mmJSON file of the N, C-alpha and C atoms, coordinates in Angstrom:
{"data_MODEL":{"atom_site":{
"group_PDB":["ATOM","ATOM","ATOM","ATOM","ATOM","ATOM","ATOM","ATOM","ATOM","ATOM","ATOM","ATOM","ATOM","ATOM","ATOM","ATOM","ATOM","ATOM","ATOM","ATOM","ATOM","ATOM","ATOM","ATOM","ATOM","ATOM","ATOM","ATOM","ATOM","ATOM","ATOM","ATOM","ATOM","ATOM","ATOM","ATOM","ATOM","ATOM","ATOM","ATOM","ATOM","ATOM","ATOM","ATOM","ATOM","ATOM","ATOM","ATOM","ATOM","ATOM","ATOM","ATOM","ATOM","ATOM","ATOM","ATOM","ATOM","ATOM","ATOM","ATOM","ATOM","ATOM","ATOM","ATOM","ATOM","ATOM","ATOM","ATOM","ATOM","ATOM","ATOM","ATOM","ATOM","ATOM","ATOM","ATOM","ATOM","ATOM","ATOM","ATOM","ATOM","ATOM","ATOM","ATOM","ATOM","ATOM","ATOM","ATOM","ATOM","ATOM","ATOM","ATOM","ATOM","ATOM","ATOM","ATOM","ATOM","ATOM","ATOM","ATOM","ATOM","ATOM","ATOM","ATOM","ATOM","ATOM","ATOM","ATOM","ATOM","ATOM","ATOM","ATOM","ATOM","ATOM","ATOM","ATOM","ATOM","ATOM","ATOM","ATOM","ATOM","ATOM","ATOM","ATOM","ATOM","ATOM","ATOM","ATOM","ATOM","ATOM","ATOM","ATOM","ATOM","ATOM","ATOM","ATOM","ATOM","ATOM","ATOM","ATOM","ATOM","ATOM","ATOM","ATOM","ATOM","ATOM","ATOM","ATOM","ATOM","ATOM","ATOM","ATOM","ATOM","ATOM","ATOM","ATOM","ATOM","ATOM","ATOM","ATOM","ATOM","ATOM","ATOM","ATOM","ATOM","ATOM","ATOM","ATOM","ATOM","ATOM","ATOM","ATOM","ATOM","ATOM","ATOM","ATOM","ATOM","ATOM","ATOM","ATOM","ATOM","ATOM","ATOM","ATOM","ATOM","ATOM","ATOM","ATOM","ATOM","ATOM","ATOM","ATOM","ATOM","ATOM","ATOM","ATOM","ATOM","ATOM","ATOM","ATOM","ATOM","ATOM","ATOM","ATOM","ATOM","ATOM","ATOM","ATOM","ATOM","ATOM","ATOM","ATOM","ATOM","ATOM","ATOM","ATOM","ATOM","ATOM","ATOM","ATOM","ATOM","ATOM"],
"id":[1,2,3,4,5,6,7,8,9,10,11,12,13,14,15,16,17,18,19,20,21,22,23,24,25,26,27,28,29,30,31,32,33,34,35,36,37,38,39,40,41,42,43,44,45,46,47,48,49,50,51,52,53,54,55,56,57,58,59,60,61,62,63,64,65,66,67,68,69,70,71,72,73,74,75,76,77,78,79,80,81,82,83,84,85,86,87,88,89,90,91,92,93,94,95,96,97,98,99,100,101,102,103,104,105,106,107,108,109,110,111,112,113,114,115,116,117,118,119,120,121,122,123,124,125,126,127,128,129,130,131,132,133,134,135,136,137,138,139,140,141,142,143,144,145,146,147,148,149,150,151,152,153,154,155,156,157,158,159,160,161,162,163,164,165,166,167,168,169,170,171,172,173,174,175,176,177,178,179,180,181,182,183,184,185,186,187,188,189,190,191,192,193,194,195,196,197,198,199,200,201,202,203,204,205,206,207,208,209,210,211,212,213,214,215,216,217,218,219,220,221,222],
"type_symbol":["N","C","C","N","C","C","N","C","C","N","C","C","N","C","C","N","C","C","N","C","C","N","C","C","N","C","C","N","C","C","N","C","C","N","C","C","N","C","C","N","C","C","N","C","C","N","C","C","N","C","C","N","C","C","N","C","C","N","C","C","N","C","C","N","C","C","N","C","C","N","C","C","N","C","C","N","C","C","N","C","C","N","C","C","N","C","C","N","C","C","N","C","C","N","C","C","N","C","C","N","C","C","N","C","C","N","C","C","N","C","C","N","C","C","N","C","C","N","C","C","N","C","C","N","C","C","N","C","C","N","C","C","N","C","C","N","C","C","N","C","C","N","C","C","N","C","C","N","C","C","N","C","C","N","C","C","N","C","C","N","C","C","N","C","C","N","C","C","N","C","C","N","C","C","N","C","C","N","C","C","N","C","C","N","C","C","N","C","C","N","C","C","N","C","C","N","C","C","N","C","C","N","C","C","N","C","C","N","C","C","N","C","C","N","C","C","N","C","C","N","C","C"],
"label_atom_id":["N","CA","C","N","CA","C","N","CA","C","N","CA","C","N","CA","C","N","CA","C","N","CA","C","N","CA","C","N","CA","C","N","CA","C","N","CA","C","N","CA","C","N","CA","C","N","CA","C","N","CA","C","N","CA","C","N","CA","C","N","CA","C","N","CA","C","N","CA","C","N","CA","C","N","CA","C","N","CA","C","N","CA","C","N","CA","C","N","CA","C","N","CA","C","N","CA","C","N","CA","C","N","CA","C","N","CA","C","N","CA","C","N","CA","C","N","CA","C","N","CA","C","N","CA","C","N","CA","C","N","CA","C","N","CA","C","N","CA","C","N","CA","C","N","CA","C","N","CA","C","N","CA","C","N","CA","C","N","CA","C","N","CA","C","N","CA","C","N","CA","C","N","CA","C","N","CA","C","N","CA","C","N","CA","C","N","CA","C","N","CA","C","N","CA","C","N","CA","C","N","CA","C","N","CA","C","N","CA","C","N","CA","C","N","CA","C","N","CA","C","N","CA","C","N","CA","C","N","CA","C","N","CA","C","N","CA","C","N","CA","C","N","CA","C","N","CA","C","N","CA","C","N","CA","C","N","CA","C"],
"label_alt_id":[null,null,null,null,null,null,null,null,null,null,null,null,null,null,null,null,null,null,null,null,null,null,null,null,null,null,null,null,null,null,null,null,null,null,null,null,null,null,null,null,null,null,null,null,null,null,null,null,null,null,null,null,null,null,null,null,null,null,null,null,null,null,null,null,null,null,null,null,null,null,null,null,null,null,null,null,null,null,null,null,null,null,null,null,null,null,null,null,null,null,null,null,null,null,null,null,null,null,null,null,null,null,null,null,null,null,null,null,null,null,null,null,null,null,null,null,null,null,null,null,null,null,null,null,null,null,null,null,null,null,null,null,null,null,null,null,null,null,null,null,null,null,null,null,null,null,null,null,null,null,null,null,null,null,null,null,null,null,null,null,null,null,null,null,null,null,null,null,null,null,null,null,null,null,null,null,null,null,null,null,null,null,null,null,null,null,null,null,null,null,null,null,null,null,null,null,null,null,null,null,null,null,null,null,null,null,null,null,null,null,null,null,null,null,null,null,null,null,null,null,null,null],
"label_comp_id":["MET","MET","MET","ARG","ARG","ARG","ASP","ASP","ASP","HIS","HIS","HIS","GLU","GLU","GLU","ARG","ARG","ARG","MET","MET","MET","GLU","GLU","GLU","SER","SER","SER","TRP","TRP","TRP","THR","THR","THR","ILE","ILE","ILE","LYS","LYS","LYS","HIS","HIS","HIS","PHE","PHE","PHE","SER","SER","SER","GLN","GLN","GLN","ALA","ALA","ALA","ASN","ASN","ASN","PRO","PRO","PRO","ALA","ALA","ALA","GLY","GLY","GLY","THR","THR","THR","GLY","GLY","GLY","GLN","GLN","GLN","ASP","ASP","ASP","ASP","ASP","ASP","VAL","VAL","VAL","PRO","PRO","PRO","ALA","ALA","ALA","LEU","LEU","LEU","LEU","LEU","LEU","ARG","ARG","ARG","ARG","ARG","ARG","VAL","VAL","VAL","ALA","ALA","ALA","ASP","ASP","ASP","SER","SER","SER","ILE","ILE","ILE","GLU","GLU","GLU","SER","SER","SER","LEU","LEU","LEU","GLY","GLY","GLY","LEU","LEU","LEU","VAL","VAL","VAL","GLU","GLU","GLU","VAL","VAL","VAL","GLN","GLN","GLN","ASP","ASP","ASP","LEU","LEU","LEU","VAL","VAL","VAL","MET","MET","MET","HIS","HIS","HIS","THR","THR","THR","GLU","GLU","GLU","VAL","VAL","VAL","THR","THR","THR","ALA","ALA","ALA","ASP","ASP","ASP","GLY","GLY","GLY","GLY","GLY","GLY","TRP","TRP","TRP","PRO","PRO","PRO","SER","SER","SER","LEU","LEU","LEU","THR","THR","THR","VAL","VAL","VAL","TYR","TYR","TYR","PHE","PHE","PHE","SER","SER","SER","ASP","ASP","ASP","ALA","ALA","ALA","GLU","GLU","GLU","ASP","ASP","ASP"],
"label_asym_id":["A","A","A","A","A","A","A","A","A","A","A","A","A","A","A","A","A","A","A","A","A","A","A","A","A","A","A","A","A","A","A","A","A","A","A","A","A","A","A","A","A","A","A","A","A","A","A","A","A","A","A","A","A","A","A","A","A","A","A","A","A","A","A","A","A","A","A","A","A","A","A","A","A","A","A","A","A","A","A","A","A","A","A","A","A","A","A","A","A","A","A","A","A","A","A","A","A","A","A","A","A","A","A","A","A","A","A","A","A","A","A","A","A","A","A","A","A","A","A","A","A","A","A","A","A","A","A","A","A","A","A","A","A","A","A","A","A","A","A","A","A","A","A","A","A","A","A","A","A","A","A","A","A","A","A","A","A","A","A","A","A","A","A","A","A","A","A","A","A","A","A","A","A","A","A","A","A","A","A","A","A","A","A","A","A","A","A","A","A","A","A","A","A","A","A","A","A","A","A","A","A","A","A","A","A","A","A","A","A","A","A","A","A","A","A","A","A","A","A","A","A","A"],
"label_entity_id":["1","1","1","1","1","1","1","1","1","1","1","1","1","1","1","1","1","1","1","1","1","1","1","1","1","1","1","1","1","1","1","1","1","1","1","1","1","1","1","1","1","1","1","1","1","1","1","1","1","1","1","1","1","1","1","1","1","1","1","1","1","1","1","1","1","1","1","1","1","1","1","1","1","1","1","1","1","1","1","1","1","1","1","1","1","1","1","1","1","1","1","1","1","1","1","1","1","1","1","1","1","1","1","1","1","1","1","1","1","1","1","1","1","1","1","1","1","1","1","1","1","1","1","1","1","1","1","1","1","1","1","1","1","1","1","1","1","1","1","1","1","1","1","1","1","1","1","1","1","1","1","1","1","1","1","1","1","1","1","1","1","1","1","1","1","1","1","1","1","1","1","1","1","1","1","1","1","1","1","1","1","1","1","1","1","1","1","1","1","1","1","1","1","1","1","1","1","1","1","1","1","1","1","1","1","1","1","1","1","1","1","1","1","1","1","1","1","1","1","1","1","1"],
"label_seq_id":[1,1,1,2,2,2,3,3,3,4,4,4,5,5,5,6,6,6,7,7,7,8,8,8,9,9,9,10,10,10,11,11,11,12,12,12,13,13,13,14,14,14,15,15,15,16,16,16,17,17,17,18,18,18,19,19,19,20,20,20,21,21,21,22,22,22,23,23,23,24,24,24,25,25,25,26,26,26,27,27,27,28,28,28,29,29,29,30,30,30,31,31,31,32,32,32,33,33,33,34,34,34,35,35,35,36,36,36,37,37,37,38,38,38,39,39,39,40,40,40,41,41,41,42,42,42,43,43,43,44,44,44,45,45,45,46,46,46,47,47,47,48,48,48,49,49,49,50,50,50,51,51,51,52,52,52,53,53,53,54,54,54,55,55,55,56,56,56,57,57,57,58,58,58,59,59,59,60,60,60,61,61,61,62,62,62,63,63,63,64,64,64,65,65,65,66,66,66,67,67,67,68,68,68,69,69,69,70,70,70,71,71,71,72,72,72,73,73,73,74,74,74],
"pdbx_PDB_ins_code":[null,null,null,null,null,null,null,null,null,null,null,null,null,null,null,null,null,null,null,null,null,null,null,null,null,null,null,null,null,null,null,null,null,null,null,null,null,null,null,null,null,null,null,null,null,null,null,null,null,null,null,null,null,null,null,null,null,null,null,null,null,null,null,null,null,null,null,null,null,null,null,null,null,null,null,null,null,null,null,null,null,null,null,null,null,null,null,null,null,null,null,null,null,null,null,null,null,null,null,null,null,null,null,null,null,null,null,null,null,null,null,null,null,null,null,null,null,null,null,null,null,null,null,null,null,null,null,null,null,null,null,null,null,null,null,null,null,null,null,null,null,null,null,null,null,null,null,null,null,null,null,null,null,null,null,null,null,null,null,null,null,null,null,null,null,null,null,null,null,null,null,null,null,null,null,null,null,null,null,null,null,null,null,null,null,null,null,null,null,null,null,null,null,null,null,null,null,null,null,null,null,null,null,null,null,null,null,null,null,null,null,null,null,null,null,null,null,null,null,null,null,null],
"Cartn_x":[-55.15,-54.437,-53.748,-53.578,-52.719,-51.588,-50.3,-49.077,-49.417,-49.801,-49.992,-51.098,-52.578,-53.256,-52.306,-51.461,-50.527,-49.173,-49.583,-48.02,-48.382,-47.251,-48.482,-47.582,-48.478,-48.144,-47.372,-46.287,-46.57,-45.68,-45.369,-44.811,-44.57,-42.536,-41.472,-40.688,-40.279,-40.404,-38.881,-38.735,-36.608,-35.94,-34.974,-34.609,-32.781,-32.08,-31.201,-30.677,-28.617,-28.13,-26.279,-25.557,-24.211,-23.966,-22.252,-21.781,-21.83,-21.594,-21.782,-20.927,-20.884,-20.199,-18.811,-17.32,-16.335,-15.4,-14.911,-13.459,-14.236,-13.649,-14.148,-15.824,-16.134,-17.203,-17.18,-16.461,-15.446,-15.451,-15.589,-15.332,-16.318,-16.007,-17.327,-17.921,-16.533,-16.628,-17.735,-17.896,-17.734,-19.525,-19.972,-21.327,-21.972,-21.076,-21.372,-22.515,-21.433,-21.788,-22.805,-23.149,-24.475,-24.873,-25.856,-26.537,-26.384,-25.823,-26.103,-27.196,-26.147,-27.413,-29.215,-28.961,-30.799,-30.834,-30.751,-31.411,-32.486,-31.052,-31.39,-32.126,-32.354,-33.282,-34.646,-34.776,-36.092,-36.974,-36.151,-36.995,-36.955,-37.546,-37.752,-38.75,-36.981,-37.102,-37.036,-37.246,-36.503,-36.052,-34.479,-33.95,-33.957,-34.575,-34.585,-33.816,-32.645,-31.378,-31.369,-29.676,-28.467,-28.37,-28.151,-28.008,-26.939,-26.206,-24.797,-24.197,-24.773,-24.187,-23.021,-22.354,-20.652,-20.935,-21.811,-21.269,-20.228,-19.668,-18.438,-18.764,-18.042,-17.659,-16.683,-16.365,-15.329,-14.406,-15.404,-14.196,-14.257,-14.179,-14.534,-15.736,-15.267,-16.551,-17.435,-18.626,-19.216,-20.598,-19.828,-20.872,-22.157,-23.532,-24.551,-24.97,-26.134,-26.447,-27.628,-28.976,-30.112,-30.446,-31.03,-31.542,-33.463,-33.748,-35.104,-35.867,-36.326,-37.396,-38.614,-39.034,-40.422,-40.645,-41.998,-41.121,-41.369,-41.246,-40.925,-41.837,-43.185,-45.066,-45.21,-45.357,-45.7,-45.827],
"Cartn_y":[78.534,77.12,77.404,77.028,76.783,75.631,75.747,75.082,73.988,73.557,72.156,71.626,72.342,71.434,71.272,71.351,71.556,70.038,70.302,69.391,67.37,66.625,65.155,65.103,63.817,63.018,61.393,60.374,59.192,59.071,56.686,55.729,55.575,55.807,54.752,54.127,52.622,51.905,51.849,51.614,51.239,50.549,50.928,49.292,50.035,49.668,49.873,48.913,49.778,47.772,48.12,47.5,47.848,46.355,46.6,45.781,44.824,44.023,44.022,44.376,44.312,45.951,45.039,45.525,44.584,44.897,43.57,44.074,44.045,44.907,44.768,45.651,46.148,47.116,48.422,49.368,50.253,50.225,48.699,48.0,48.681,49.281,50.25,48.965,48.499,47.712,46.259,45.836,44.475,44.715,46.061,46.681,46.611,47.737,48.049,46.72,45.535,44.105,43.806,43.687,43.202,44.097,45.317,46.352,45.608,45.475,45.408,43.549,42.623,41.232,41.708,42.272,43.081,43.599,44.202,44.419,43.873,42.249,41.474,40.697,40.428,39.74,40.52,41.068,41.89,41.73,42.115,41.545,42.439,42.814,44.095,45.704,45.823,47.242,49.11,49.771,50.688,51.343,51.815,52.311,53.903,54.826,56.428,56.951,56.482,57.705,56.472,55.962,56.119,57.254,56.438,57.298,57.049,57.425,56.74,57.725,57.433,57.702,56.939,57.109,56.528,57.229,56.68,56.976,56.449,56.753,57.179,56.289,54.871,54.381,53.415,53.407,52.554,51.72,51.201,50.702,51.192,52.549,53.596,53.999,53.836,54.524,52.794,53.328,52.85,52.882,52.848,53.358,51.937,52.807,52.477,52.703,52.071,52.468,53.119,53.393,53.52,52.951,52.62,52.024,52.612,53.328,54.287,53.306,52.826,52.173,52.581,51.319,51.47,50.163,49.244,48.428,48.51,47.943,48.614,48.417,47.72,47.642,48.764,50.051,50.951,51.674],
"Cartn_z":[24.948,25.773,27.018,27.971,29.176,28.517,28.579,28.901,29.774,30.019,30.186,30.113,29.28,28.252,26.198,26.26,25.371,25.503,26.302,27.702,26.593,25.927,25.608,26.654,26.707,27.725,27.31,27.348,27.495,28.404,28.43,28.995,28.418,29.022,28.791,29.431,29.005,30.012,29.805,30.9,31.169,32.556,32.251,33.742,33.587,34.518,35.046,35.448,35.441,35.05,36.136,36.547,36.661,37.318,37.347,37.3,39.195,39.059,41.206,41.817,42.88,43.591,43.875,43.412,43.901,43.189,43.05,41.722,40.853,39.864,38.475,38.164,39.119,39.59,38.877,38.527,37.562,36.047,35.82,34.189,33.338,33.2,31.939,30.758,30.08,28.847,28.638,30.198,31.266,30.924,31.386,31.526,30.311,29.695,28.212,27.546,27.599,27.348,27.586,29.32,30.116,29.692,29.268,29.193,27.382,26.814,25.52,25.603,26.75,26.344,27.318,28.476,28.52,27.252,26.709,25.769,24.488,23.761,23.309,23.764,25.392,26.011,26.327,25.626,25.565,24.425,23.312,22.563,21.493,20.036,20.148,20.187,20.578,21.453,20.497,20.897,19.705,21.903,21.838,22.738,22.497,22.798,23.571,23.821,24.881,25.472,26.561,26.596,27.375,28.166,29.265,30.709,31.349,31.4,32.342,33.938,34.763,35.67,36.55,37.519,38.313,40.245,40.299,42.283,42.584,43.519,44.347,45.6,45.68,46.642,46.866,48.854,49.303,48.407,46.958,46.41,45.086,45.195,44.052,43.121,41.994,40.725,40.771,40.896,40.274,39.038,37.967,36.849,36.617,36.307,35.683,34.755,33.974,32.618,33.049,32.777,32.951,31.605,30.937,29.941,29.694,28.117,28.662,27.4,27.127,25.972,25.177,24.385,24.07,23.08,23.683,22.465,21.384,20.129,18.067,17.974,18.435,17.562,18.206,18.511,19.212,18.817],
"occupancy":[1.0,1.0,1.0,1.0,1.0,1.0,1.0,1.0,1.0,1.0,1.0,1.0,1.0,1.0,1.0,1.0,1.0,1.0,1.0,1.0,1.0,1.0,1.0,1.0,1.0,1.0,1.0,1.0,1.0,1.0,1.0,1.0,1.0,1.0,1.0,1.0,1.0,1.0,1.0,1.0,1.0,1.0,1.0,1.0,1.0,1.0,1.0,1.0,1.0,1.0,1.0,1.0,1.0,1.0,1.0,1.0,1.0,1.0,1.0,1.0,1.0,1.0,1.0,1.0,1.0,1.0,1.0,1.0,1.0,1.0,1.0,1.0,1.0,1.0,1.0,1.0,1.0,1.0,1.0,1.0,1.0,1.0,1.0,1.0,1.0,1.0,1.0,1.0,1.0,1.0,1.0,1.0,1.0,1.0,1.0,1.0,1.0,1.0,1.0,1.0,1.0,1.0,1.0,1.0,1.0,1.0,1.0,1.0,1.0,1.0,1.0,1.0,1.0,1.0,1.0,1.0,1.0,1.0,1.0,1.0,1.0,1.0,1.0,1.0,1.0,1.0,1.0,1.0,1.0,1.0,1.0,1.0,1.0,1.0,1.0,1.0,1.0,1.0,1.0,1.0,1.0,1.0,1.0,1.0,1.0,1.0,1.0,1.0,1.0,1.0,1.0,1.0,1.0,1.0,1.0,1.0,1.0,1.0,1.0,1.0,1.0,1.0,1.0,1.0,1.0,1.0,1.0,1.0,1.0,1.0,1.0,1.0,1.0,1.0,1.0,1.0,1.0,1.0,1.0,1.0,1.0,1.0,1.0,1.0,1.0,1.0,1.0,1.0,1.0,1.0,1.0,1.0,1.0,1.0,1.0,1.0,1.0,1.0,1.0,1.0,1.0,1.0,1.0,1.0,1.0,1.0,1.0,1.0,1.0,1.0,1.0,1.0,1.0,1.0,1.0,1.0,1.0,1.0,1.0,1.0,1.0,1.0],
"B_iso_or_equiv":[0.0,0.0,0.0,0.0,0.0,0.0,0.0,0.0,0.0,0.0,0.0,0.0,0.0,0.0,0.0,0.0,0.0,0.0,0.0,0.0,0.0,0.0,0.0,0.0,0.0,0.0,0.0,0.0,0.0,0.0,0.0,0.0,0.0,0.0,0.0,0.0,0.0,0.0,0.0,0.0,0.0,0.0,0.0,0.0,0.0,0.0,0.0,0.0,0.0,0.0,0.0,0.0,0.0,0.0,0.0,0.0,0.0,0.0,0.0,0.0,0.0,0.0,0.0,0.0,0.0,0.0,0.0,0.0,0.0,0.0,0.0,0.0,0.0,0.0,0.0,0.0,0.0,0.0,0.0,0.0,0.0,0.0,0.0,0.0,0.0,0.0,0.0,0.0,0.0,0.0,0.0,0.0,0.0,0.0,0.0,0.0,0.0,0.0,0.0,0.0,0.0,0.0,0.0,0.0,0.0,0.0,0.0,0.0,0.0,0.0,0.0,0.0,0.0,0.0,0.0,0.0,0.0,0.0,0.0,0.0,0.0,0.0,0.0,0.0,0.0,0.0,0.0,0.0,0.0,0.0,0.0,0.0,0.0,0.0,0.0,0.0,0.0,0.0,0.0,0.0,0.0,0.0,0.0,0.0,0.0,0.0,0.0,0.0,0.0,0.0,0.0,0.0,0.0,0.0,0.0,0.0,0.0,0.0,0.0,0.0,0.0,0.0,0.0,0.0,0.0,0.0,0.0,0.0,0.0,0.0,0.0,0.0,0.0,0.0,0.0,0.0,0.0,0.0,0.0,0.0,0.0,0.0,0.0,0.0,0.0,0.0,0.0,0.0,0.0,0.0,0.0,0.0,0.0,0.0,0.0,0.0,0.0,0.0,0.0,0.0,0.0,0.0,0.0,0.0,0.0,0.0,0.0,0.0,0.0,0.0,0.0,0.0,0.0,0.0,0.0,0.0,0.0,0.0,0.0,0.0,0.0,0.0],
"pdbx_formal_charge":[null,null,null,null,null,null,null,null,null,null,null,null,null,null,null,null,null,null,null,null,null,null,null,null,null,null,null,null,null,null,null,null,null,null,null,null,null,null,null,null,null,null,null,null,null,null,null,null,null,null,null,null,null,null,null,null,null,null,null,null,null,null,null,null,null,null,null,null,null,null,null,null,null,null,null,null,null,null,null,null,null,null,null,null,null,null,null,null,null,null,null,null,null,null,null,null,null,null,null,null,null,null,null,null,null,null,null,null,null,null,null,null,null,null,null,null,null,null,null,null,null,null,null,null,null,null,null,null,null,null,null,null,null,null,null,null,null,null,null,null,null,null,null,null,null,null,null,null,null,null,null,null,null,null,null,null,null,null,null,null,null,null,null,null,null,null,null,null,null,null,null,null,null,null,null,null,null,null,null,null,null,null,null,null,null,null,null,null,null,null,null,null,null,null,null,null,null,null,null,null,null,null,null,null,null,null,null,null,null,null,null,null,null,null,null,null,null,null,null,null,null,null],
"auth_seq_id":[1,1,1,2,2,2,3,3,3,4,4,4,5,5,5,6,6,6,7,7,7,8,8,8,9,9,9,10,10,10,11,11,11,12,12,12,13,13,13,14,14,14,15,15,15,16,16,16,17,17,17,18,18,18,19,19,19,20,20,20,21,21,21,22,22,22,23,23,23,24,24,24,25,25,25,26,26,26,27,27,27,28,28,28,29,29,29,30,30,30,31,31,31,32,32,32,33,33,33,34,34,34,35,35,35,36,36,36,37,37,37,38,38,38,39,39,39,40,40,40,41,41,41,42,42,42,43,43,43,44,44,44,45,45,45,46,46,46,47,47,47,48,48,48,49,49,49,50,50,50,51,51,51,52,52,52,53,53,53,54,54,54,55,55,55,56,56,56,57,57,57,58,58,58,59,59,59,60,60,60,61,61,61,62,62,62,63,63,63,64,64,64,65,65,65,66,66,66,67,67,67,68,68,68,69,69,69,70,70,70,71,71,71,72,72,72,73,73,73,74,74,74],
"auth_comp_id":["MET","MET","MET","ARG","ARG","ARG","ASP","ASP","ASP","HIS","HIS","HIS","GLU","GLU","GLU","ARG","ARG","ARG","MET","MET","MET","GLU","GLU","GLU","SER","SER","SER","TRP","TRP","TRP","THR","THR","THR","ILE","ILE","ILE","LYS","LYS","LYS","HIS","HIS","HIS","PHE","PHE","PHE","SER","SER","SER","GLN","GLN","GLN","ALA","ALA","ALA","ASN","ASN","ASN","PRO","PRO","PRO","ALA","ALA","ALA","GLY","GLY","GLY","THR","THR","THR","GLY","GLY","GLY","GLN","GLN","GLN","ASP","ASP","ASP","ASP","ASP","ASP","VAL","VAL","VAL","PRO","PRO","PRO","ALA","ALA","ALA","LEU","LEU","LEU","LEU","LEU","LEU","ARG","ARG","ARG","ARG","ARG","ARG","VAL","VAL","VAL","ALA","ALA","ALA","ASP","ASP","ASP","SER","SER","SER","ILE","ILE","ILE","GLU","GLU","GLU","SER","SER","SER","LEU","LEU","LEU","GLY","GLY","GLY","LEU","LEU","LEU","VAL","VAL","VAL","GLU","GLU","GLU","VAL","VAL","VAL","GLN","GLN","GLN","ASP","ASP","ASP","LEU","LEU","LEU","VAL","VAL","VAL","MET","MET","MET","HIS","HIS","HIS","THR","THR","THR","GLU","GLU","GLU","VAL","VAL","VAL","THR","THR","THR","ALA","ALA","ALA","ASP","ASP","ASP","GLY","GLY","GLY","GLY","GLY","GLY","TRP","TRP","TRP","PRO","PRO","PRO","SER","SER","SER","LEU","LEU","LEU","THR","THR","THR","VAL","VAL","VAL","TYR","TYR","TYR","PHE","PHE","PHE","SER","SER","SER","ASP","ASP","ASP","ALA","ALA","ALA","GLU","GLU","GLU","ASP","ASP","ASP"],
"auth_asym_id":["A","A","A","A","A","A","A","A","A","A","A","A","A","A","A","A","A","A","A","A","A","A","A","A","A","A","A","A","A","A","A","A","A","A","A","A","A","A","A","A","A","A","A","A","A","A","A","A","A","A","A","A","A","A","A","A","A","A","A","A","A","A","A","A","A","A","A","A","A","A","A","A","A","A","A","A","A","A","A","A","A","A","A","A","A","A","A","A","A","A","A","A","A","A","A","A","A","A","A","A","A","A","A","A","A","A","A","A","A","A","A","A","A","A","A","A","A","A","A","A","A","A","A","A","A","A","A","A","A","A","A","A","A","A","A","A","A","A","A","A","A","A","A","A","A","A","A","A","A","A","A","A","A","A","A","A","A","A","A","A","A","A","A","A","A","A","A","A","A","A","A","A","A","A","A","A","A","A","A","A","A","A","A","A","A","A","A","A","A","A","A","A","A","A","A","A","A","A","A","A","A","A","A","A","A","A","A","A","A","A","A","A","A","A","A","A","A","A","A","A","A","A"],
"auth_atom_id":["N","CA","C","N","CA","C","N","CA","C","N","CA","C","N","CA","C","N","CA","C","N","CA","C","N","CA","C","N","CA","C","N","CA","C","N","CA","C","N","CA","C","N","CA","C","N","CA","C","N","CA","C","N","CA","C","N","CA","C","N","CA","C","N","CA","C","N","CA","C","N","CA","C","N","CA","C","N","CA","C","N","CA","C","N","CA","C","N","CA","C","N","CA","C","N","CA","C","N","CA","C","N","CA","C","N","CA","C","N","CA","C","N","CA","C","N","CA","C","N","CA","C","N","CA","C","N","CA","C","N","CA","C","N","CA","C","N","CA","C","N","CA","C","N","CA","C","N","CA","C","N","CA","C","N","CA","C","N","CA","C","N","CA","C","N","CA","C","N","CA","C","N","CA","C","N","CA","C","N","CA","C","N","CA","C","N","CA","C","N","CA","C","N","CA","C","N","CA","C","N","CA","C","N","CA","C","N","CA","C","N","CA","C","N","CA","C","N","CA","C","N","CA","C","N","CA","C","N","CA","C","N","CA","C","N","CA","C","N","CA","C","N","CA","C","N","CA","C","N","CA","C","N","CA","C","N","CA","C"],
"pdbx_PDB_model_num":[1,1,1,1,1,1,1,1,1,1,1,1,1,1,1,1,1,1,1,1,1,1,1,1,1,1,1,1,1,1,1,1,1,1,1,1,1,1,1,1,1,1,1,1,1,1,1,1,1,1,1,1,1,1,1,1,1,1,1,1,1,1,1,1,1,1,1,1,1,1,1,1,1,1,1,1,1,1,1,1,1,1,1,1,1,1,1,1,1,1,1,1,1,1,1,1,1,1,1,1,1,1,1,1,1,1,1,1,1,1,1,1,1,1,1,1,1,1,1,1,1,1,1,1,1,1,1,1,1,1,1,1,1,1,1,1,1,1,1,1,1,1,1,1,1,1,1,1,1,1,1,1,1,1,1,1,1,1,1,1,1,1,1,1,1,1,1,1,1,1,1,1,1,1,1,1,1,1,1,1,1,1,1,1,1,1,1,1,1,1,1,1,1,1,1,1,1,1,1,1,1,1,1,1,1,1,1,1,1,1,1,1,1,1,1,1,1,1,1,1,1,1]
}}}
């Protein structure tokens, strides 16, 4: 078998979220609370991964989180 024939593929849902730009954009605890609220609003999901990124802006660091998840029923 060729490598590409052995590979499984699947689709995973995701979203990215950051604090509003400007004052407080670098507040990681606030970002984590916002993301937690967003995850809860999705209903029953299984979070597969969380990835934090930080963009450097004129106002300083601007972290964001990308959440990868699947429906709990899948």
